N, C-alpha and C positions, 0 to 999 in steps of 0.2 A: 317422049324422053330418051335418054340415050341413057343405055348405064354400059358400064365397060367394068368386063371383070378383071382386075389384074392376078398374072401367076405371081403366089410367092415365090422369093427367089430364095437362092439355099445360101446365098453371100452373109446375108446377115448372122446364121447361126452358126458361121463359123470363125467370128469375130473374136468371142468371149474363148473357145478354145486356143485360139490362135497369140491374142495377149495371154493366156495363163501358159503358153508354151516357153511362149516369149519371157516371161516373168522366170520359169525355175532356169531356164537356158542361164541367163540374167548368172544371178544366185548359183545355180548351179558352177559355171566359169569361176565365179570369185571363189566358192567353194576349196575348187581344188587351184587355180595358180593366186588367190588375193594374196595379201600380206599375212596373214595369220593361216593358210588353205594347209589341205594337206601337202602340195609340192613346198613349198617352205618348209614343213616340220621334217623332210626328207631331206632339206642342203641344212637345214641349222644340226643335225642330230651328224651330219658328214662335217659340217664344218668343227663341231665339237668333236668328236674325233680324232679331225688334224691337230687341233689344238692339245689333245691328251696326249697327242704321238709327240709334238710339241714342247709339252711340260714334261714329259719322262727324258727327252735329251737332255732337257736344261736340268733337271735334278741329278741326272748323271755327269752332265760338265761340272757342278758343282759338287757332289761326291769327292770328283777328282781334283779339282784346285783344296777342296779342304785338304784332303792325304799328301796333297805339296803343300799347302802351307804349315801343314802340322810338320814336318820334316824342317818348318824353318823356327819353329819354338824355342827356348831356351830349351837349354839339359839334353835338350836331342839332336842339337842343328850339326848336317850330316856337311861334313868339309865340301867333297861334290856338290853337292844343292847348293852352297854359297858360292863355290867357284862357277858353275853354271851361272848361277843368277846375278855374280857379279860381272861374268865376261858378258852374256848377253845385254847388262844396262848399260856396260861401255863400250860396247861393241871391239872389243880387242881379243888377239889369238896371239898365242906364240908362234914364231915362224915354222919352226918343225909338223905343225899340229894340221889335221885333217880334218877340215869343218864340213859336216854333211848338213844342206838346206832342208828343212821339211816345213811343209807350209803352215803357216799359224794355227789353223781354223782344224789340225789333225790331232792337237794336245789340248 
């Protein structure tokens, strides 16, 4: 009767550590790049900073507009402001006037 002695292979010992490494790599990747990962946190913080800058700009513009509207209220109406608004609305000017065109977003 023949008896064979098989040499034990080392590949069997590597299967579990390789599966664990793949498992950890998968979840590590998604912990950093996933929807709620670390990288997403930085993107959301940058977006929040950008939106806060826009909000500050809009608030400043609103304050400026409120000041301009305040000049048009009853009792404190300035003739120059009324004249400016009427000319702008009607698109009229006198022949001897000099008109300086400024972009709409500058005020």
